[in-house]
C-alpha positions in Angstrom: 7.6 -9.7 -14.0 9.6 -12.1 -11.8 8.6 -10.2 -8.6 5.0 -11.4 -9.1 6.2 -15.1 -8.7 7.3 -14.3 -5.1 4.9 -11.9 -3.7 1.8 -11.4 -5.9 -0.3 -10.0 -3.1 1.1 -7.6 -0.5 0.2 -5.1 2.3 2.3 -2.2 1.0 4.4 -1.4 -2.0 6.5 1.4 -3.4 7.8 1.9 -7.0 10.5 4.3 -8.2 11.8 4.7 -11.8 14.5 6.5 -13.6 15.5 6.9 -17.3 19.2 6.1 -18.0 21.1 7.1 -21.1 22.8 3.6 -21.5 22.1 0.2 -22.9 20.2 -2.2 -20.6 23.2 -4.6 -20.5 25.4 -1.8 -19.2 22.8 -0.7 -16.7 22.4 -4.3 -15.5 26.1 -4.7 -15.1 26.2 -1.5 -13.1 23.3 -2.7 -10.9 25.2 -5.8 -9.9 28.2 -3.7 -8.9 26.5 -0.7 -7.3 27.8 0.8 -4.1 25.5 2.9 -2.1 28.3 4.1 0.2 28.8 6.9 -2.4 25.6 8.4 -1.0 25.8 10.4 2.3 22.0 10.0 3.0 22.3 6.2 2.6 25.4 6.0 4.8 23.7 8.1 7.5 20.4 6.0 7.4 22.4 2.8 7.4 24.3 4.0 10.5 21.0 5.0 12.3 19.4 1.6 11.5 22.6 -0.3 12.6 23.0 1.7 15.8 21.0 -0.6 18.1 23.1 -3.6 17.0 26.3 -1.7 17.4 25.3 -0.6 20.9 24.3 -4.2 21.9 27.5 -5.7 20.4 30.2 -3.1 20.6 33.0 -5.8 20.0 31.4 -6.7 16.7 30.2 -3.4 15.1 29.4 -5.1 11.8 26.8 -7.4 13.3 23.5 -6.8 11.6 25.0 -4.0 9.5 22.8 -3.1 6.5 24.3 -3.9 3.1 25.2 -1.1 0.7 26.5 -3.2 -2.2 24.8 -6.2 -4.0 27.2 -8.6 -2.2 26.8 -7.0 1.2 23.0 -7.0 0.9 23.2 -10.8 0.6 25.5 -11.0 3.6 23.1 -9.0 5.7 20.2 -11.4 4.9 18.8 -10.5 1.5 18.2 -13.6 -0.7 18.6 -13.6 -4.4 15.3 -15.0 -5.4 15.4 -14.7 -9.2 17.8 -13.3 -11.8 17.0 -12.8 -15.5 19.9 -10.7 -16.9 19.6 -8.0 -18.3 15.9 -7.6 -17.5 15.2 -8.1 -13.8 16.4 -9.5 -10.5 14.5 -10.0 -7.2 15.9 -9.9 -3.6 13.9 -11.1 -0.6 14.2 -10.5 3.1 12.3 -11.9 6.1 12.4 -10.4 9.6 10.8 -8.4 12.3 11.9 -5.1 10.9 10.2 -3.1 13.6 12.6 -4.5 16.2 16.0 -3.0 16.9 17.9 -6.1 15.5 15.4 -6.7 12.7 15.4 -10.4 13.5 16.6 -11.2 10.0 16.0 -14.8 9.1 18.7 -16.6 7.0 17.2 -18.9 4.4 17.3 -20.1 0.8 15.1 -18.9 -2.0 12.9 -22.0 -1.7 12.5 -21.5 2.0 11.5 -17.8 1.4 8.6 -18.8 -0.8 7.2 -21.3 1.7 7.9 -19.2 4.8 4.8 -18.3 6.8 5.7 -18.4 10.5 3.6 -16.0 12.5 5.1 -12.8 13.7 7.3 -11.9 10.7 7.3 -9.7 7.6 8.4 -10.7 4.2 9.8 -8.1 1.9 11.0 -8.2 -1.7 12.9 -5.7 -3.7 13.3 -5.9 -7.5 15.2 -4.0 -10.2 13.5 -4.2 -13.6 15.0 -2.9 -16.8 13.1 -2.0 -20.0 14.7 -0.9 -23.3 13.2 2.3 -24.5 12.8 3.0 -28.3 15.5 5.7 -28.2 18.1 3.3 -26.8 17.9 4.5 -23.2 16.9 2.2 -20.4 14.0 2.6 -18.0 15.1 1.3 -14.6 12.4 0.7 -12.0 12.6 -0.7 -8.5 9.7 -2.0 -6.5 9.5 -2.9 -2.9 6.6 -5.1 -1.6 5.9 -6.1 2.0 3.5 -8.6 3.4 3.0 -9.8 6.9 2.4 -13.4 8.1 -0.3 -12.5 10.6 -2.4 -9.7 12.0 -0.1 -9.0 15.0 3.0 -8.6 12.8 0.9 -6.5 10.3 0.0 -4.0 13.0 3.6 -3.7 14.2 4.9 -3.6 10.6 2.4 -0.9 9.5 3.3 1.4 12.4 7.0 0.9 11.5 6.4 1.4 7.8 4.5 4.7 8.5 7.7 6.2 10.0 10.3 4.4 7.7 8.6 4.7 4.3 10.0 8.2 3.5 13.5 7.0 4.3 13.1 3.7 2.5 12.0 5.7 -0.5 15.0 8.0 -0.2 17.3 5.0 -0.3 15.6 3.6 -3.4 15.8 7.0 -5.1 19.5 7.4 -4.2 20.2 3.8 -5.5 18.6 4.7 -8.8 20.5 8.0 -9.0 23.8 6.3 -8.3 23.1 3.6 -10.8 22.2 6.2 -13.4 25.3 8.2 -12.8 27.6 5.1 -12.8 26.0 3.5 -15.9 26.2 6.8 -17.9 29.9 7.3 -17.0 30.9 3.9 -18.3 32.0 3.4 -21.9 29.3 1.7 -24.1 29.5 -2.1 -24.2 30.6 -3.3 -27.6 30.4 -7.0 -27.2 27.1 -8.7 -28.0 27.6 -11.5 -25.4 26.1 -10.9 -22.0 27.2 -10.5 -19.3 
């Protein structure tokens, strides 16, 4: 898997899967256009996470707002590290997630791999698609997190203890929305991808 090229060892990880009654090309296309704003729990959790930034910068309420679409995830700091349609793509993020602002670091995919400044956490999030024998698609998402030093690891692990259930809820909601949207689309007829 491509995710192994970017974070083969990690401090924590979480995996979620769902079976989708659609071709992998259709699921992949849905993935790239998903919108988590359709989920009340995700909107609520996004608002909670963004609240410190909104209170600090009331004239710019979108500052440090979390992304809920593929495009807005990248605007909020996620980096597209790898893309192999229609099988997998990997997003990365570097920051101090336990702080109110998150201290998200803007960088390129190459900089992500080499980044090792003390005091930060590196996170990656992939979506992996596998064709099933019956024509359905198994969609999985994995989140991996590693810390650049012991101090950030202690802070990150305390933060992760409280955030993990909500992070998992967001991943499950993403999979549910993608399943629903992919299964509602007409089947792709053309053989060319995308």
